[in-house]
C-alpha positions in Angstrom: 0.2 0.3 0.0 2.9 2.7 0.7 3.6 2.2 -3.1 0.4 3.7 -3.9 1.7 7.8 -4.0 -1.2 9.3 -2.4 -1.0 7.2 1.0 1.1 9.4 3.5 1.0 6.4 5.9 -0.4 3.0 6.8 -1.4 2.1 10.3 -2.4 -1.3 11.4 -5.1 -1.7 14.9 -6.2 -5.1 15.1 -7.6 -6.2 11.9 -8.2 -2.8 10.9 -6.0 -1.0 8.7 -6.0 3.1 8.7 -4.7 4.9 5.9 -3.9 8.5 5.7 -4.7 9.4 2.1 -3.5 13.2 0.5 -6.7 13.7 -1.3 -5.2 16.6 -3.5 -2.6 13.9 -5.0 -5.0 10.8 -5.9 -4.8 9.8 -9.6 -7.1 7.7 -11.4 -4.5 4.5 -10.9 -4.4 5.4 -7.3 -8.3 5.2 -7.4 -7.9 1.8 -9.2 -5.5 0.4 -6.7 -7.1 1.0 -4.1 -10.4 -0.4 -4.9 -8.1 -3.8 -5.8 -7.2 -3.5 -1.9 -10.6 -3.0 -0.8 -11.9 -6.1 -3.1 -9.2 -8.2 -1.9 -9.5 -7.9 1.6 -13.2 -7.0 1.7 -13.1 -3.3 2.6 -16.4 -1.0 2.7 -15.9 0.8 -0.7 -18.3 3.2 0.4 -15.0 4.5 2.2 -13.8 5.5 -1.4 -16.6 7.8 -2.5 -15.1 11.1 -1.1 -11.8 10.3 -3.4 -14.2 9.5 -6.4 -16.8 12.0 -6.1 -16.2 15.7 -7.0 -13.2 15.0 -9.4 -10.7 14.2 -6.8 -8.7 11.8 -8.9 -6.5 13.3 -11.5 -5.5 11.5 -14.9 
């Protein structure tokens, strides 16, 4: 996850993972990678809606 450019830091607490994401630098590729990770580990995709709404993801 740390190889995704928009992720500032990752912290695990128990079975949860917390990511600090710089919304101003999210690219379409970053968003695709995050979606793949959420699918793989059964994450709640609604948590990513803030990144995809309002044109945050850059080409």
